[in-house]
C-alpha positions in Angstrom: -12.4 -28.9 -7.4 -14.2 -25.8 -6.1 -12.2 -22.9 -7.5 -14.4 -20.4 -5.7 -13.7 -22.0 -2.3 -10.0 -21.9 -3.2 -10.4 -18.2 -4.0 -12.0 -17.6 -0.6 -9.3 -19.4 1.3 -6.6 -17.4 -0.6 -8.3 -14.1 0.2 -8.4 -15.0 3.9 -4.7 -16.0 3.8 -3.7 -12.8 2.1 -5.6 -10.7 4.6 -3.9 -12.5 7.4 -0.5 -12.2 5.9 -1.0 -8.5 5.0 -1.8 -7.4 8.5 0.5 -9.7 10.4 3.7 -10.1 8.2 5.4 -7.3 6.4 6.5 -8.1 2.8 10.2 -9.1 2.8 11.4 -6.0 0.9 9.6 -3.6 3.2 11.0 -5.2 6.4 14.5 -5.2 4.7 14.2 -1.5 4.0 13.5 -0.8 7.6 16.3 -3.1 8.7 18.8 -1.5 6.3 17.8 1.9 7.7 18.4 0.6 11.3 21.8 -0.8 10.4 22.9 2.4 8.7 21.6 4.8 11.4 24.1 6.2 13.9 21.9 8.6 15.9 20.7 6.7 19.0 17.3 8.2 19.1 16.3 7.2 15.6 18.1 3.8 15.9 16.1 3.0 19.1 12.9 3.8 17.3 13.8 1.7 14.3 14.7 -1.2 16.7 11.3 -0.9 18.3 9.6 -1.1 14.9 11.6 -4.2 14.0 10.8 -5.8 17.4 7.2 -5.1 16.8 7.3 -6.6 13.3 9.0 -9.8 14.6 6.5 -10.2 17.5 3.5 -9.7 15.1 4.9 -12.4 12.8 5.7 -14.9 15.5 2.3 -14.5 17.3 0.2 -13.9 14.2 -1.1 -10.7 15.6 -1.7 -7.5 13.6 1.3 -5.3 13.2 -0.8 -2.2 14.0 -4.1 -1.8 15.7 -5.3 0.0 12.7 -5.8 -2.8 10.2 -6.9 -0.4 7.6 -9.7 0.1 5.1 -9.4 -3.0 2.8 -8.7 -2.8 -0.9 -8.7 -5.7 -3.3 -7.2 -5.7 -6.8 -8.4 -8.6 -8.9 -6.6 -9.2 -12.2 -8.8 -11.8 -13.9 -7.4 -13.7 -16.8 -9.8 -14.0 -19.8 -9.6 -17.8 -19.6 -9.9 -18.1 -15.8 -12.9 -20.4 -15.2 -14.7 -18.5 -12.4 -15.9 -14.9 -12.5 -19.4 -15.1 -11.0 -19.4 -15.0 -7.3 -16.0 -13.4 -6.7 -17.5 -10.2 -5.2 -19.7 -12.0 -2.7 -16.7 -14.3 -1.8 -14.5 -11.3 -1.1 -17.2 -9.7 1.2 -17.8 -13.0 3.0 -14.1 -13.5 3.5 -13.6 -10.0 4.9 -16.4 -10.5 7.5 -14.9 -13.9 8.5 -11.4 -12.5 8.7 -12.5 -9.6 10.9 -13.6 -12.1 13.5 -10.9 -14.7 13.2 -7.7 -12.8 12.6 -9.0 -10.4 14.2 -9.2 -7.2 12.2 -10.4 -3.9 13.8 -13.8 -3.0 12.4 -13.0 0.1 10.2 -16.0 0.4 7.9 -18.3 3.3 9.0 -21.3 4.1 6.9 -21.6 7.8 6.0 -25.2 8.0 7.3 -24.9 5.2 9.9 -22.5 3.6 12.3 -19.7 1.1 12.2 -20.8 -2.1 10.4 -18.7 -4.2 12.8 -17.2 -6.5 10.2 -15.3 -4.2 7.7 -18.0 -4.7 5.1 -20.2 -1.8 4.0 -21.3 0.2 1.0 -18.6 -0.2 -1.6 -16.2 -1.6 1.0 -14.1 -3.6 0.8 -13.2 -1.7 -2.4 -12.7 -4.1 -5.3 -10.8 -3.1 -8.5 -11.2 -5.3 -11.5 -8.8 -5.7 -14.4 -9.3 -8.0 -17.3 -6.0 -9.4 -18.5 -4.7 -12.1 -20.9 -4.2 -15.6 -19.7 -5.9 -18.1 -17.5 -4.8 -17.0 -14.0 -6.4 -14.8 -11.3 -4.0 -12.5 -9.4 -5.3 -11.2 -6.1 -3.7 -8.3 -4.2 -4.9 -7.3 -0.8 -3.9 -3.8 0.4 -5.2 -2.7 3.9 -4.6 1.1 4.0 -4.4 2.7 7.4 -6.2 5.9 8.3 -3.2 7.9 9.5 -1.3 7.7 6.2 -4.5 8.2 4.2 -5.2 11.4 6.1 -1.9 13.0 5.0 -2.2 11.9 1.3 -2.9 14.7 -1.1 -4.1 15.6 -4.6 -2.5 18.6 -6.3 -3.6 20.2 -9.6 -0.4 22.0 -10.5 0.1 24.4 -13.4 1.3 22.7 -16.5 3.7 25.6 -16.9 5.5 24.5 -13.7 6.2 21.0 -15.0 8.7 19.0 -13.1 9.5 21.9 -10.8 5.9 21.9 -9.7 5.9 18.2 -9.0 8.9 18.5 -6.8 7.5 21.6 -5.0 4.2 19.9 -4.3 5.7 16.6 -3.0 8.0 18.5 -0.7 5.1 20.6 0.6 3.0 17.4 1.2 5.8 15.7 3.2 6.4 18.9 5.2 2.7 19.3 6.0 2.4 15.6 6.9 5.2 15.9 9.4 5.0 13.0 11.9 1.2 12.6 11.6 1.3 9.5 9.4 4.0 7.6 11.4 7.3 8.0 9.4 9.5 6.7 8.0 7.2 6.8 5.0 6.9 5.2 1.7 5.6 7.5 -1.0 3.6 6.6 -4.1 3.4 9.5 -6.6 0.8 9.3 -9.4 1.4 11.9 -12.2 -1.0 12.6 -15.0 -4.4 11.3 -16.1 -7.4 12.9 -14.3 -7.7 13.8 -10.6 -9.0 10.3 -9.7 -6.4 8.6 -11.9 -3.5 10.4 -10.3 -4.5 9.2 -6.8 -5.1 5.7 -8.1 -1.7 5.6 -9.7 -0.1 6.9 -6.5 -1.7 4.1 -4.5 -0.6 1.5 -7.0 2.9 2.9 -6.9 3.2 1.9 -3.3 3.0 -1.7 -4.4 6.2 -1.6 -6.4 9.2 -3.5 -5.0 11.3 -1.4 -2.7 14.4 -0.2 -4.4 13.2 -0.9 -7.9 13.3 2.1 -10.1 10.8 3.0 -12.8 11.5 1.6 -16.3 11.3 5.1 -17.7 14.8 6.6 -17.0 13.4 10.1 -16.5 10.8 8.8 -14.0 13.5 6.8 -12.3 15.7 9.9 -12.0 12.7 11.8 -10.5 12.2 9.0 -8.0 15.8 9.3 -6.8 15.6 13.1 -6.7 12.4 13.2 -4.7 13.7 10.7 -2.2 16.8 12.9 -1.7 14.7 16.1 -1.4 12.2 14.8 1.2 14.9 13.4 3.4 16.6 16.8 3.5 13.5 17.9 5.5 14.9 15.9 8.5 11.5 15.1 9.9 13.0 11.8 10.8 11.7 8.5 12.3 8.4 9.2 14.1 9.1 12.9 13.6 12.0 13.0 16.0 14.3 14.9 13.7 16.8 12.1 13.0 16.9 9.1 10.7 15.1 8.7 7.4 11.9 10.6 6.8 11.1 8.5 3.7 12.4 5.0 2.9 11.5 4.9 -0.8 9.6 6.8 -3.5 7.9 5.3 -6.6 6.3 7.1 -9.5 3.6 5.9 -11.8 2.7 7.9 -14.9 -0.3 8.5 -17.2 -0.7 10.9 -20.1 -2.5 14.1 -19.1 -4.8 16.7 -20.6 -3.0 19.8 -22.0 -4.7 22.1 -19.5 -4.2 20.1 -16.4 -1.3 18.4 -14.5 -2.7 16.3 -11.6 -0.2 14.9 -9.0 -1.4 12.4 -6.4 0.9 11.9 -3.4 -0.1 8.8 -1.5 1.6 8.0 1.8 2.1 4.8 3.6 3.4 4.7 7.1 6.4 2.4 7.8 3.9 -0.5 8.0 3.4 -0.8 4.2 1.1 -3.8 4.3 0.0 -5.8 1.3 -0.1 -9.4 0.0 -0.6 -11.0 -3.4 -1.1 -14.5 -4.9 -1.9 -16.1 -8.2 -4.5 -18.8 -8.7 -4.3 -20.9 -11.9 -7.4 -22.3 -13.7 -6.8 -25.7 -12.2 -6.7 -24.3 -8.7 -3.0 -24.2 -8.0 -1.9 -21.3 -5.8 1.3 -19.3 -5.8 1.9 -16.8 -3.1 3.9 -13.9 -4.4 4.8 -11.7 -1.4 4.7 -14.2 1.5 5.8 -17.7 2.1 2.7 -19.9 2.6 2.4 -21.5 6.0 -1.0 -23.0 6.9 
């Protein structure tokens, strides 16, 4: 049994799933918005999104031409038998997937041109986390440029507290307008340092749609923020009707007494990610998508 080869195959499948098939809860959130919508303009736009999602799934084509900058999260069990070679396997897989799926080449070197295969300096970005157990959890998160461009970091005054968080999030959504292809999903990272807040915001986007934070105060904040940003009436694709944001998730970290960082990370309606677990004996369980070879 070649666990490293199994890992490569899983990474390829996750990349393909993530760019061609929306997670079930994400598609359901869009469908629920469509079924509730009464305004014909927004309803037609949501119908077009759902038609696009269905066609991409049936034809195994990317949902959007922007297949994103690719992020991997590897949660490696202490007793998982393979650790050496995982980085090279990820980079090899991304290059192969770029050609075979295909993915749009989105890796551009700062002092050079497009690499042509989505592999470059520190890209794909790989985040490692050592966890208990004997499994390896792999999450692939291709993040599009449009929603990345409207994401923001704010260093609000600690004196403002919750009011400052709400103000900043509303300002961010107002400024984003239609530029990131709403309806949006929002990940809000609060606390830690400046880099930690944005990292938490990005991870918040991976929470199940509709699931509220385990901290009841954070859960209440999620609900309030969702209500506040939808009062802006930016609407589907910025047309002024329908939902501006489909869900909001908050992730927290303790902060320094003198600072209060807030990271607001946007996803367009095409919130794309995929995850799987590999056991030490090579068994694979896909967590977000049904496996179909």
